[in-house]
C-alpha positions as CSV (number, residue, x, y, z in Angstrom):
1,M,90.3,104.1,125.0
2,R,89.1,104.4,120.9
3,L,91.6,105.6,119.0
4,R,90.5,107.6,115.7
5,K,90.7,106.4,112.5
6,D,93.0,107.8,110.3
7,L,92.2,108.0,106.8
8,N,95.8,107.4,105.1
9,L,96.1,103.9,106.8
10,L,95.5,101.2,104.5
11,E,92.8,99.0,104.7
12,N,92.8,95.2,105.6
13,K,92.1,94.2,102.0
14,D,95.4,96.3,100.7
15,I,97.7,94.8,103.8
16,E,96.7,91.8,102.3
17,L,98.1,92.9,98.8
18,V,100.8,94.1,100.0
19,A,101.5,90.9,101.8
20,N,100.7,88.2,99.0
21,V,102.2,90.7,96.9
22,S,105.9,90.9,99.1
23,D,105.8,87.5,99.0
24,A,105.3,86.4,95.3
25,L,108.7,88.9,94.7
26,A,110.7,87.7,97.2
27,H,112.2,85.4,95.6
28,P,114.5,86.5,92.0
29,V,113.4,83.8,90.2
30,R,110.1,85.2,91.1
31,I,111.4,88.9,89.8
32,M,113.1,87.4,86.4
33,L,109.8,85.1,85.7
34,Y,107.7,89.1,86.1
35,Q,109.8,90.7,83.8
36,H,110.5,88.4,81.3
37,I,106.7,88.0,81.2
38,L,105.8,92.4,80.8
39,V,108.5,92.7,78.7
40,C,107.0,89.7,76.1
41,N,103.1,90.9,76.7
42,S,104.7,94.4,76.0
43,K,105.9,92.8,72.3
44,L,102.4,91.1,72.1
45,Q,104.2,87.6,72.1
46,P,102.5,85.4,74.0
47,V,104.5,83.3,76.9
48,C,103.5,79.7,77.9
49,N,105.3,77.3,80.7
50,K,107.1,76.0,77.7
51,D,108.9,79.8,76.6
52,L,109.5,80.6,80.7
53,V,111.8,76.7,80.5
54,A,113.5,78.0,78.0
55,A,114.5,81.3,78.3
56,F,115.6,80.1,81.2
57,P,117.8,77.9,83.2
58,Y,115.3,76.0,85.5
59,S,113.4,73.1,85.2
60,Q,109.8,72.9,84.3
61,A,108.9,71.6,87.5
62,T,110.9,74.9,89.1
63,I,109.1,77.9,86.8
64,S,106.0,76.0,87.3
65,Q,106.3,76.8,91.0
66,H,107.1,79.5,91.3
67,M,104.8,80.9,88.3
68,N,102.4,79.0,90.2
69,K,103.5,82.0,93.0
70,L,102.6,84.7,90.9
71,V,98.8,83.5,90.0
72,K,97.4,83.1,93.1
73,S,99.0,86.6,94.2
74,E,97.4,87.6,91.1
75,L,100.6,89.4,89.7
76,V,100.4,86.9,86.4
77,K,96.8,85.9,84.9
78,I,96.4,82.7,83.3
79,Q,94.7,82.2,80.0
80,N,94.2,78.6,78.7
81,K,93.8,78.1,74.7
82,E,93.9,74.9,73.6
83,R,96.5,72.6,75.5
84,Y,98.1,75.5,76.4
85,S,98.3,77.5,78.9
86,Y,99.4,81.6,78.4
87,Y,100.9,84.1,81.2
88,F,99.8,87.6,81.1
89,A,100.9,90.6,83.4
90,N,98.8,91.8,85.7
91,V,99.5,95.3,85.5
92,G,96.2,96.7,87.4
93,M,97.8,94.6,90.5
94,F,101.2,95.1,90.3
95,A,99.8,99.5,90.3
96,N,98.1,98.9,93.0
97,Y,100.7,97.0,95.3
98,I,102.7,100.7,93.9
99,R,100.0,102.4,95.3
100,C,99.9,100.6,98.5
101,A,104.0,100.7,99.2
102,D,103.0,104.8,99.2
103,T,100.8,105.2,101.2
104,L,103.0,103.1,103.8
105,S,106.5,104.9,102.6
106,R,104.4,108.3,103.6
107,L,103.1,107.1,107.2
108,Q,106.6,105.8,107.6
109,A,108.1,109.7,106.8
110,R,104.9,111.2,109.0
111,E,106.5,109.4,112.0
112,K,109.9,110.6,111.0
């Protein structure tokens, strides 16, 4: 038996996006780091690892580990300049995540 493809369902790439971004945002520290980068970026302030270590009560290793997760999820992009790596919030990726989550939400509401 073949099921009719529902055009409102998420595609595999969108399912992967939701899983990766949800995993990245599953830790409160990563949400705080992402929020901090968003605020700094909105003020046109550069953000590098030493800035994050100064702003949060965590070791450099902990900050780096959390930032790696945000970068792998593509919520944060890195720009290397001289000796420093600067972080930028990828608002396009976050918008895609919200769009996919909204689609899931509408599917759930339709099932009720």
